[in-house]
MIDOSE-1310 file (N, C-alpha, C; in nm, 2 decimals, decimal comma, always signed):
residues 60
mplt	+0,73/+1,49/+1,35/+0,86/+1,43/+1,38/+0,94/+1,40/+1,25; +1,05/+1,46/+1,23/+1,12/+1,43/+1,11/+1,19/+1,29/+1,12; +1,20/+1,23/+1,01/+1,26/+1,10/+1,00/+1,41/+1,11/+0,97; +1,49/+1,02/+1,03/+1,63/+1,02/+1,00/+1,64/+0,96/+0,86
pgql	+1,76/+0,97/+0,80/+1,79/+0,91/+0,67/+1,76/+0,76/+0,67; +1,80/+0,69/+0,78/+1,78/+0,55/+0,79/+1,63/+0,52/+0,80; +1,56/+0,59/+0,88/+1,41/+0,57/+0,89/+1,34/+0,59/+0,75; +1,39/+0,70/+0,69/+1,33/+0,73/+0,55/+1,36/+0,62/+0,45
ahwn	+1,48/+0,57/+0,45/+1,51/+0,45/+0,37/+1,42/+0,33/+0,40; +1,41/+0,30/+0,52/+1,32/+0,19/+0,57/+1,18/+0,21/+0,52; +1,12/+0,32/+0,54/+0,98/+0,34/+0,50/+0,97/+0,34/+0,34; +1,07/+0,41/+0,27/+1,06/+0,40/+0,13/+1,07/+0,26/+0,08
arvl	+1,15/+0,18/+0,14/+1,16/+0,04/+0,09/+1,03/-0,04/+0,12; +0,97/-0,01/+0,23/+0,84/-0,08/+0,26/+0,73/-0,03/+0,16; +0,72/+0,09/+0,13/+0,62/+0,14/+0,04/+0,65/+0,08/-0,10; +0,77/+0,08/-0,14/+0,81/+0,03/-0,28/+0,78/-0,12/-0,29
aagt	+0,80/-0,19/-0,18/+0,77/-0,34/-0,18/+0,62/-0,38/-0,18; +0,54/-0,28/-0,15/+0,39/-0,30/-0,15/+0,34/-0,28/-0,29; +0,30/-0,38/-0,36/+0,26/-0,37/-0,50/+0,11/-0,33/-0,52; +0,03/-0,35/-0,42/-0,11/-0,32/-0,44/-0,16/-0,22/-0,33
naer	-0,27/-0,16/-0,36/-0,33/-0,07/-0,25/-0,35/-0,14/-0,12; -0,40/-0,27/-0,13/-0,43/-0,34/-0,01/-0,30/-0,36/+0,07; -0,19/-0,38/+0,00/-0,06/-0,40/+0,07/+0,00/-0,27/+0,12; -0,03/-0,16/+0,04/+0,02/-0,03/+0,07/-0,04/+0,03/+0,19
apvl	-0,17/+0,01/+0,21/-0,25/+0,07/+0,32/-0,19/+0,05/+0,46; -0,16/-0,08/+0,50/-0,11/-0,10/+0,63/+0,03/-0,04/+0,65; +0,11/-0,03/+0,54/+0,24/+0,03/+0,55/+0,22/+0,18/+0,58; +0,13/+0,25/+0,50/+0,11/+0,39/+0,53/+0,05/+0,42/+0,67
wdla	-0,04/+0,33/+0,71/-0,10/+0,34/+0,84/+0,01/+0,33/+0,95; +0,10/+0,23/+0,93/+0,21/+0,22/+1,03/+0,30/+0,34/+1,03; +0,33/+0,39/+0,91/+0,41/+0,52/+0,91/+0,34/+0,63/+0,97; +0,21/+0,65/+0,95/+0,13/+0,75/+1,02/+0,13/+0,74/+1,17
rvva	+0,13/+0,62/+1,22/+0,14/+0,60/+1,37/+0,27/+0,64/+1,41; +0,38/+0,61/+1,34/+0,51/+0,64/+1,38/+0,53/+0,80/+1,39; +0,48/+0,86/+1,28/+0,50/+1,01/+1,27/+0,41/+1,08/+1,38; +0,29/+1,03/+1,40/+0,20/+1,10/+1,50/+0,24/+1,07/+1,64
gkde	+0,30/+0,96/+1,67/+0,34/+0,93/+1,80/+0,23/+0,95/+1,90; +0,25/+1,03/+2,00/+0,15/+1,07/+2,10/+0,09/+1,20/+2,09; +0,11/+1,26/+1,97/+0,07/+1,40/+1,94/-0,08/+1,40/+1,90; -0,16/+1,45/+2,00/-0,30/+1,44/+1,97/-0,34/+1,53/+1,85
aawa	-0,28/+1,64/+1,83/-0,31/+1,72/+1,72/-0,28/+1,65/+1,59; -0,17/+1,58/+1,58/-0,14/+1,50/+1,46/-0,25/+1,39/+1,44; -0,29/+1,33/+1,54/-0,40/+1,22/+1,53/-0,52/+1,28/+1,48; -0,55/+1,40/+1,53/-0,68/+1,47/+1,49/-0,67/+1,50/+1,34
dlvr	-0,55/+1,55/+1,29/-0,53/+1,57/+1,15/-0,55/+1,45/+1,07; -0,50/+1,33/+1,12/-0,52/+1,21/+1,05/-0,66/+1,17/+1,04; -0,74/+1,19/+1,15/-0,88/+1,15/+1,15/-0,95/+1,24/+1,05; -0,92/+1,37/+1,05/-0,99/+1,46/+0,95/-0,95/+1,43/+0,81
lltq	-0,83/+1,40/+0,78/-0,78/+1,36/+0,65/-0,85/+1,23/+0,60; -0,86/+1,13/+0,68/-0,93/+1,01/+0,64/-1,07/+1,02/+0,63; -1,14/+1,10/+0,71/-1,28/+1,13/+0,70/-1,31/+1,20/+0,57; -1,24/+1,30/+0,54/-1,26/+1,38/+0,41/-1,24/+1,29/+0,29
wtqa	-1,13/+1,20/+0,30/-1,10/+1,12/+0,19/-1,22/+1,01/+0,17; -1,26/+0,95/+0,28/-1,37/+0,86/+0,27/-1,50/+0,92/+0,22; -1,54/+1,04/+0,27/-1,66/+1,11/+0,22/-1,65/+1,14/+0,08; -1,53/+1,19/+0,03/-1,51/+1,23/-0,11/-1,53/+1,11/-0,21
rags	-1,50/+0,98/-0,16/-1,52/+0,87/-0,24/-1,65/+0,80/-0,22; -1,73/+0,83/-0,12/-1,85/+0,76/-0,09/-1,95/+0,78/-0,21; -1,94/+0,89/-0,28/-2,03/+0,91/-0,39/-1,99/+0,85/-0,52; -1,87/+0,80/-0,52/-1,81/+0,74/-0,65/-1,86/+0,61/-0,68
C-alpha cells in the first residue's frame, strides 16, 4: 500500500522524533502494521524478515 504524501510526512516525523532504538522500534512496528494491513503475504514477509534478523544477531 503506497503512502500518501501526508502519511509519509507523518511517519517521517515519528521516526525522526524517536532518538533511540527502543523508541524507534514501536514506531517502525506501527508503520509495518499500517503497510501490511490485512495482507497475509505482507505479514508473512514481516515474520520472515524479523526471524532472519533475529537469527543473524543471535550469534553476536
